[in-house]
N, C-alpha and C positions, 0 to 999 in steps of 0.2 A: 243784885245783878245778874240775870240770867243769860247763861252762855249757851251759844248752840254753833255745830260747824256744818258747813256745806256738804262736807264728805267725810265720813268716818271708817268706811270699810275700803279694801283695795284687794285685787286681784292681779294675775299676771299681766293682763291688758294694762295696768297702770306702772308695770316697771318703769323706772325713770323719774324724773320731778313731776310732781303734781302739785298744781295752786289750790290752797283750800283759803274758805274765808271764815273767820271767828268772828259769831256777832255778839255784842253785850248788849241786854235790853234792861232797864231799870224798872222800877215798879210804876213809873208813870207813864211808859210806854217809850221814852227816849231811848234810841239804841246808836250804836257806833261798830264800825267793823276795821278789822285788818286782816291781812293776809299772811300766809306763812306757806314755806316750799315743804312739801312731803315728800322724801326720796326713797322709792320703792326699790329693794333690792332683794333678787332671787339668789341664795346662798344655798341652797339644796341641791346637793349634786344627785346626778341620775342613778335610779336604781337598778344595776344589772342582772340579769338573770340569762342563765348560758345554760347548754346543754351538749353532753358529748356526742361524736358520731364517728362513724367508720366510712371509711372511702376506699375505693379500689382503683388501683393504678391501672391504665388504658394499655393499649398494645405497644405504646412508646416507652412504657414506664413512667407517665406524668399522671397525676390528680390534682384537681385545687378544690377549693370552697370558697364561700361567701359568707358575709358578715350574716346573712338569713339561715344560713346552716347550723352557725353558732347561737343566734341570738335565740334566746326563748321567752320574749315578752318583756325585754327591758320598758322601764318607763320614766319618765319625767314630770315633775309637777306645772312644770308650765310650757313645755315644749316638745316636740318629738326631737329622739335623741339621734346625732348624726353618731352611726358605728364605723369602727375601722378595725381592721387586723393586722396583727405584726406578722404573721404568717399565714399566706394564701395558696401556697403551691407545694408541692410534693415530689419525690422522686422515688427510685429504688432505694437510696441512702437512707430514706426515712421510712421504712416499713418497720411498725410497730406502735409503739404509743407516741404521740408528742404533745407537749403542751402549747397551746395558742392561747394569747390573750386579746379580748375583747373590750376595745375603750369607746365609752360613752361620752359624748360632749353635748351639754346642752345650749340654748341659745344666748344664755348669759356667760359660756364659758366654763362652766363647773363640770368637772371630770371626773369618772368613775372608769375601774377596771374589774374585769372578772377572768379569770382563767377555765380552759376547758380541754378535754383530750380529744386530741383526733387520732384515730388510729388507723393505720395506712396497710391495707392487704395488697398484696400480689395474687390472683387467682386466676390470671392467665397462664396457661401451660404452654410449652415451649413448642414451636413450629419446626416439626423434625423432617429432615429429607436426606435420603439416601441414595447411594449408588453401588451398583454391582460391580465386583473386581473380581479378576484373574490373579491366582498365585501359582508359582511354580516350587514343586518340592525341592530340596536342595539336595546334596549328597549323600545326608544323613537321612532322607525321607520328612523332611520337617518342613512346614512353612507358618508362616504367622501373617496375620492383620492387625493393625490400629485403627483406633476410632476415626482417625483423619481420614484413612484409606476408605470407609465406609459413608464416611459423613459427606453428604451433598449440599451442604450449607445452613444446617440447623440454625434456628435463631431464637433467641426468648426475648422479652421486654426488661428482663432484669439479669442476663447472662446464663447459660447452661453449662451442665458438667454431662460427660457423654459415657457410657458404657456399652460395651459388647457382650451378647450371650456368649460368643464363642471367639478365641483370638489365635488359637494354636489349633494345625492340621498334620496330619501325617497320611500314611497311605492308604489308610482305613477311609480317608474321607475325599477319595478321589472322584470329581465328579462335581455336581452341584450341590451346594450346602448353604440353606438358608440361615442367616443369623438376622438378630434383631440388635438394632440400636435404640438404646433409652436415653433419653435427654432428661435429665432433672434440673427444676431451677431451685434457688436457696429457699424458697417459701415451701418446698415439697412437692411440687406441681409437675405431673412427669407425661411425657408422651414417647410414642414409639413408633418407629418402621423398619422394615425388614427390606434385606439386599440378598443377592445370592453371590456368595464366594466359589467361583469355580476352581478348583483343585486340578493340577496339571503334572504330570511326572514327565519329563523331558531327558532324564538322565539314563543314558543307556546302560545294560550291565556290563559289570568288568568283568572279562573271561580271564581267569588264571590257569595256564596249562603246566604239567608236570613230566619231566622226561618218561618216556614207558620204552621197558625194556622187552627185546623182541628176540 
């Protein structure tokens, strides 16, 4: 008996059940057939390829990524790969290296994952605002200002620390004095603005007399 099949090879297009016919033929040319079901299964998971990325926080302290940013050519034997990320948004709390997981699922439900590093950076310098003030020397000839006195509403996307170039004043500083307010954020970005501190002495002299002998 000579045997032959109606179909011997299968591809992704044949996933599922396929009816094949087996034909048996003897030496005299007489033949018979029967059919069978060949079930084709895709058991191969996607091959994941990822890449590390660096993102910069925006002026509001936020950043985001998509699967396209992390995917570097993931493939599957039978279909396109449906991709998803476990983390897509970042804030000031995420500055530095962050591990994200890219998951790929093919049409047959096979799943693979791979991890990548998302480095979050804050490159936005503080926005500085200064205001000028007037201070009055006290009875000892001294006056002082704080950053709160000079700050006119400075802001930063991730928070700002303020410092002043000069905080203490004496009689030697009577009149206008230019001071610099510096804002530094957690990532080391800095900005400055200047203001005038006008120092005034309103304390009258204290006269002391002693008896005079005539």
